[in-house]
NUKETOR-860359 format. One record per residue (C-alpha): x, y, z; residue in one letter. Coordinates in steps of 0.1 Angstrom, whole numbers, plus 5000, padded with zeros to 4 digits. Each point is the difference from the previous one (the first is absolute). Last residue first. Layout:
<pts>
<pt <X,Y,Z>,A> ...
</pts>
This chain:
<pts>
<pt <4547,1906,7313>,X> <pt <4971,4988,4979>,X> <pt <5007,4976,4972>,X> <pt <4977,5009,4972>,X> <pt <5018,5033,4996>,X> <pt <4995,5036,4995>,X> <pt <4963,5001,4996>,X> <pt <4988,4984,5032>,X> <pt <4962,4998,4993>,X> <pt <4976,5029,4998>,X> <pt <4986,4990,4966>,X> <pt <5005,5023,4971>,X> <pt <4974,5026,4992>,X> <pt <4979,5002,4969>,X> <pt <4970,4999,5022>,X> <pt <4975,4974,4989>,X> <pt <5021,4981,4975>,X> <pt <4979,4980,4975>,X> <pt <5002,4963,5003>,X> <pt <5025,4983,4976>,X> <pt <4980,4981,4974>,X> <pt <4993,4963,5006>,X> <pt <5020,4977,4978>,X> <pt <4984,4984,4970>,X> <pt <5011,5030,4980>,X> <pt <5035,4986,4999>,X> <pt <4992,4985,4966>,X> <pt <5027,4985,4978>,X> <pt <5017,4979,5027>,X> <pt <4967,4987,5015>,X> <pt <5011,4967,5017>,X> <pt <5034,5015,5007>,X> <pt <4985,5031,5015>,X> <pt <4976,4978,5021>,X> <pt <5030,4981,5014>,X> <pt <5019,5032,5008>,X> <pt <4971,5012,5021>,X> <pt <4995,4966,5016>,X> <pt <5035,4999,5015>,X> <pt <5000,4970,5023>,X> <pt <5029,5001,5024>,X> <pt <5009,4971,5023>,X> <pt <5029,5012,5021>,X> <pt <5033,4984,5009>,X> <pt <5017,5012,4968>,X> <pt <4986,5034,5006>,X> <pt <5017,5002,5035>,X> <pt <5033,4988,4985>,X> <pt <5000,5027,4973>,X> <pt <4990,5027,5025>,X> <pt <5027,4990,5024>,X> <pt <5026,4997,4972>,X> <pt <4992,5035,4988>,X> <pt <5002,5014,5036>,X> <pt <5033,4982,5005>,X> <pt <5014,5016,4968>,X> <pt <4988,5035,5011>,X> <pt <5014,4995,5035>,X> <pt <5033,4991,4985>,X> <pt <5001,5032,4980>,X> <pt <4992,5021,5031>,X> <pt <5027,4982,5020>,X> <pt <5026,5007,4973>,X> <pt <4990,5036,4998>,X> <pt <5001,5005,5038>,X> <pt <5034,4983,5002>,X> <pt <5014,5022,4973>,X> <pt <4987,5032,5015>,X> <pt <5010,4990,5035>,X> <pt <5036,4992,4989>,X> <pt <5003,5032,4982>,X> <pt <4986,5020,5029>,X> <pt <5025,4983,5024>,X> <pt <5029,5015,4979>,X> <pt <5029,4976,5005>,X> <pt <4987,4982,4969>,X> <pt <5014,5029,4979>,X> <pt <4986,5032,4987>,X> <pt <5013,5022,4972>,X> <pt <4990,5037,5001>,X> <pt <4988,5024,4974>,X> <pt <4990,5034,5012>,X> <pt <4970,5020,5011>,X> <pt <4977,4972,5011>,X> <pt <4965,5012,5011>,X> <pt <4971,4985,5019>,X> <pt <4963,5003,5006>,X> <pt <4995,5029,4977>,X> <pt <4962,5004,4997>,X> <pt <4984,5005,4966>,X> <pt <4966,5014,4992>,X> <pt <4988,4990,4966>,X> <pt <4970,5010,4978>,X> <pt <4991,4981,4969>,X> <pt <4994,5019,4968>,X> <pt <5017,4973,4979>,X> <pt <5030,5023,4993>,X> <pt <5006,5004,5038>,X> <pt <4986,5026,5024>,X> <pt <5020,5009,5032>,X> <pt <4984,5008,5033>,X> <pt <5025,5018,5023>,X> <pt <5028,4978,5012>,X> <pt <5004,4985,5035>,X> <pt <5031,5001,5021>,X> <pt <5008,4971,5023>,X> <pt <5036,4997,4990>,X> <pt <5012,5034,4988>,X> <pt <4994,5013,4964>,X> <pt <5027,5009,4975>,X> <pt <5001,4965,4985>,X> <pt <4962,5002,4994>,X> <pt <5005,5032,4980>,X> <pt <5026,4982,4980>,X> <pt <4976,4973,4992>,X> <pt <4971,5024,4991>,X> <pt <5022,5015,4973>,X> <pt <4994,4968,4980>,X> <pt <4964,5011,4995>,X> <pt <4974,4974,5009>,X> <pt <4982,4975,4976>,X> <pt <5009,4972,5024>,X> <pt <5026,4978,4984>,X> <pt <5005,5018,4967>,X> <pt <5000,5035,5014>,X> <pt <5020,4988,5030>,X> <pt <5028,4986,4979>,X> <pt <5024,5028,5005>,X> <pt <4997,4994,5038>,X> <pt <5013,4964,4995>,X> <pt <5036,5008,5009>,X> <pt <4989,5015,5032>,X> <pt <4988,4965,5011>,X> <pt <4963,4997,5010>,X> <pt <4996,4978,5030>,X> <pt <4967,4985,5010>,X> <pt <4965,5012,4989>,X> <pt <4985,4998,5035>,X> <pt <4964,5013,5000>,X> <pt <4988,4981,5030>,X> <pt <5012,4968,4984>,X> <pt <4966,4990,4988>,X> <pt <4995,5036,4989>,X> <pt <5028,4993,4975>,X> <pt <4974,4984,4977>,X> <pt <4987,5035,4992>,X> <pt <4970,5021,5009>,X> <pt <5013,5013,5033>,X> <pt <4972,5005,5025>,X> <pt <5001,4976,5029>,X> <pt <5035,4985,4999>,X> <pt <5016,5034,4989>,X> <pt <4981,5018,5027>,X> <pt <5014,4977,5027>,X> <pt <5035,5002,4986>,X> <pt <4999,5038,5000>,X> <pt <4989,5004,5036>,X> <pt <4979,5031,5006>,X> <pt <5018,5030,5014>,X> <pt <4980,5030,4989>,X> <pt <5022,5004,4969>,X> <pt <4991,4964,4991>,X> <pt <4963,5007,5004>,X> <pt <5002,5031,4978>,X> <pt <5019,4981,4973>,X> <pt <4974,4973,5001>,X> <pt <4972,5025,4995>,X> <pt <5019,5015,4971>,X> <pt <5005,4966,4984>,X> <pt <4962,4993,5003>,X> <pt <4990,5033,4985>,X> <pt <5024,4995,4971>,X> <pt <4985,4965,4994>,X> <pt <4964,5013,5002>,X> <pt <5008,5027,4974>,X> <pt <5019,4976,4977>,X> <pt <4972,4974,4999>,X> <pt <4995,4969,5020>,X> <pt <5009,4993,5036>,X> <pt <5006,4965,5011>,X> <pt <4996,4992,5037>,X> <pt <5003,4962,4996>,X> <pt <5020,4999,4968>,X> <pt <4981,4992,4968>,X> <pt <5024,5020,4977>,X> <pt <4975,5024,4985>,X> <pt <5022,5029,4989>,X> <pt <5007,5031,5022>,X> <pt <5030,4983,5017>,X> <pt <5012,5010,5034>,X> <pt <5034,4986,5009>,X> <pt <5017,5002,5034>,X> <pt <5037,4992,4998>,X> <pt <5028,4987,5022>,X> <pt <5036,5004,4990>,X> <pt <5035,4990,5008>,X> <pt <5024,5023,4982>,X> <pt <5032,4997,4980>,X> <pt <5038,4997,5001>,X> <pt <5010,4963,4997>,X> <pt <5005,4976,5029>,X> <pt <5020,4969,4991>,X> <pt <4982,4967,5007>,X> <pt <4998,4991,4963>,X> <pt <5038,5004,4998>,X> <pt <5005,4969,5022>,X> <pt <4987,4976,4973>,X> <pt <5002,4963,5007>,X> <pt <5019,5007,5032>,X> <pt <4969,5016,5016>,X> <pt <4977,4971,4992>,X> <pt <5025,4974,5012>,X> <pt <5007,5019,5032>,X> <pt <4963,5002,5009>,X> <pt <4995,4963,4994>,X> <pt <5032,4993,5020>,X> <pt <4985,5019,5030>,X> <pt <4970,4977,5000>,X> <pt <4964,5012,4993>,X> <pt <4974,4980,5019>,X> <pt <4965,4988,4991>,X> <pt <4983,4978,5026>,X> <pt <4971,5024,5007>,X> <pt <4991,5005,4964>,X> <pt <4973,4972,4999>,X> <pt <4985,5013,5033>,X> <pt <5000,5036,4987>,X> <pt <4981,4989,4968>,X> <pt <4974,4983,5021>,X> <pt <4997,5030,5022>,X> <pt <4994,5022,4970>,X> <pt <4973,4975,4988>,X> <pt <4983,5002,5034>,X> <pt <5001,5038,4998>,X> <pt <4985,5000,4966>,X> <pt <4972,4976,5010>,X> <pt <4991,5020,5032>,X> <pt <5000,5033,4980>,X> <pt <4974,4985,4976>,X> <pt <4979,4988,5029>,X> <pt <5001,5035,5015>,X> <pt <4988,5014,4967>,X> <pt <4972,4976,4999>,X> <pt <4991,5008,5036>,X> <pt <5000,5037,4993>,X> <pt <4974,4994,4973>,X> <pt <5008,5004,4963>,X> <pt <4981,5015,4971>,X> <pt <5027,5023,4988>,X> <pt <4981,5032,5008>,X> <pt <4990,4986,5034>,X> <pt <5036,4992,5010>,X> <pt <5011,5034,4989>,X> <pt <4972,5016,5020>,X> <pt <5010,4981,5031>,X> <pt <5037,5010,4995>,X> <pt <4989,5037,4997>,X> <pt <4979,4998,5032>,X> <pt <5028,4984,5020>,X> <pt <5024,5026,4987>,X> <pt <5022,4988,4972>,X> <pt <5034,5017,4993>,X> <pt <5014,4970,4980>,X> <pt <5028,4994,5025>,X> <pt <4977,5004,5030>,X> <pt <4974,4976,4986>,X> <pt <5026,4974,4992>,X> <pt <5015,5003,5035>,X> <pt <4966,4994,5015>,X> <pt <4994,4970,4978>,X> <pt <5034,4986,5008>,X> <pt <4995,5005,5037>,X> <pt <4966,4982,5000>,X> <pt <5014,4970,4981>,X> <pt <5030,4997,5023>,X> <pt <4978,5003,5030>,X> <pt <4977,4973,4987>,X> <pt <5030,4977,4997>,X> <pt <5014,4991,4966>,X> <pt <4997,4963,4989>,X> <pt <5025,4973,4992>,X> <pt <4988,4965,5009>,X> <pt <5022,4984,4973>,X> <pt <4969,4988,4981>,X> <pt <4985,5035,5005>,X> <pt <5031,5016,4984>,X> <pt <4997,4975,4971>,X> <pt <4964,5009,4996>,X> <pt <5010,5037,4998>,X> <pt <5027,4992,4974>,X> <pt <4976,4981,4977>,X> <pt <4973,5027,5005>,X> <pt <5023,5028,4990>,X> <pt <5014,4980,4970>,X> <pt <4964,4994,4988>,X> <pt <4991,5036,5003>,X> <pt <5030,5011,4980>,X> <pt <4993,4973,4973>,X> <pt <4964,5013,4999>,X> <pt <5011,5036,4993>,X> <pt <5023,4988,4972>,X> <pt <4972,4978,4984>,X> <pt <4975,5028,5003>,X> <pt <5025,5024,4984>,X> <pt <5004,4977,4970>,X> <pt <4962,4997,4996>,X> <pt <4996,5037,5002>,X> <pt <5026,5005,4973>,X> <pt <4983,4975,4978>,X> <pt <4965,5015,5005>,X> <pt <5014,5035,4993>,X> <pt <5004,5023,5030>,X> <pt <4978,5032,5001>,X> <pt <4977,4984,5026>,X> <pt <5030,4999,5023>,X> <pt <4999,5038,5004>,X> <pt <4982,5001,5033>,X> <pt <5031,5003,5021>,X> <pt <5022,4977,4979>,X> <pt <5017,4983,5030>,X> <pt <4969,5000,5021>,X> <pt <4979,4985,4972>,X> <pt <5027,4974,4992>,X> <pt <5002,4988,5036>,X> <pt <4962,5000,5004>,X> <pt <4998,4979,4968>,X> <pt <5021,4972,5016>,X> <pt <4979,5001,5031>,X> <pt <4968,5000,4979>,X> <pt <5013,4969,4982>,X> <pt <5001,4982,5034>,X> <pt <5030,4985,5017>,X> <pt <4988,4968,5018>,X> <pt <5019,4982,5027>,X> <pt <4999,4963,4994>,X> <pt <5037,4995,4999>,X> <pt <5002,5031,4977>,X> <pt <4969,5003,4978>,X> <pt <5000,5023,4971>,X> <pt <4978,5025,4981>,X> <pt <4967,4989,5016>,X> <pt <4969,5016,4986>,X> <pt <4998,4977,4970>,X> <pt <5009,4971,5023>,X> <pt <4966,5002,5017>,X> <pt <4976,5024,5018>,X> <pt <5026,5017,5019>,X> <pt <4996,5023,5030>,X> <pt <4986,4974,5023>,X> <pt <5027,4975,4991>,X> <pt <5019,5004,5032>,X> <pt <5037,4990,4999>,X> <pt <5010,5037,4999>,X> <pt <5032,5008,4982>,X> <pt <4990,5036,4992>,X> <pt <4990,5029,5021>,X> <pt <5017,5034,4996>,X> <pt <5019,5000,4968>,X> <pt <5020,5030,4990>,X> <pt <5037,4994,5008>,X> <pt <5003,4964,4989>,X> <pt <5035,4988,5003>,X> <pt <5028,5009,4976>,X> <pt <5034,4984,5004>,X> <pt <5029,5012,4979>,X> <pt <5031,4979,4996>,X> <pt <5032,5020,4993>,X> <pt <5028,4985,4979>,X> <pt <5034,5012,5010>,X> <pt <5016,5034,4995>,X> <pt <5017,5010,5032>,X> <pt <4993,5037,5002>,X> <pt <5024,5027,5011>,X> <pt <5000,5034,5016>,X> 
</pts>
């Protein structure tokens, strides 16, 4: 496996706001209730606070005034970027169809294991209506389509692939090692959607998952739904672990180095028993691929060409997305009242309204893996 190390641009859109960007002033009594205005569309302070509340799951009251102010600015910036891109999509007459919205919501419910009743209860706990959630999905799908339109002209030429390969052919050699996916259950409070807390609850959860896997449940689906680790966004995929790195497993993941050799003895598709690491997290690994010997690869290998082409294309998409967001902001009138009030009162952030108390401690039922639905 290889990685082309170039700068990566990260784009975060709002994941936990349900109804902002309204041009109505019925919910705001003045600028003190308005965090920002984007081409006349208001983002309210309560929308910013909702993001923070749902991120910190009721623990936001423990933040210091300075920390809270900083998080408010970050959350507001995310919401502003979302509104800017959505308005750009509207300007370009880009909008998802009703069927696309319906299909995405249905897929979201299935991937998260929601029955209709459970989904309705989750909406109620997070103070959202189904229509508000639908509007959120509509915006995210519109933004995704906007990105796709900007990327539609991207092409990777053969000479681009050749240049990357010739710069360092050895990086495309296959080394002995394993391709892994992982489901991680963490007894600590990590603010994940279905977080379990306490060692007893964590062990019960991992045993339940083990039973489901033995009964034929899909590993990737469970990883997306329940794994308490960032790899859940990639269905548990951890990538390729070279055999030469097995000795570093205690430092990298708090796991015994002997686990690496055990993985090398498994067959593709095999799943381990639950394994506990030094931080008391539980792991279940799936072997998704294995390379038993070193092998050089050339450009005659279609897999090499595809890997290089896909990586170049992905990097170009990131740059185009950054340019799109920058250009859209340049064309937008943004009035950030929240930042202005902080500058006016730099020694006293107490002028800002406190974050409203969380009612459920649950995260919002919004697309958690990505703000750009697929």
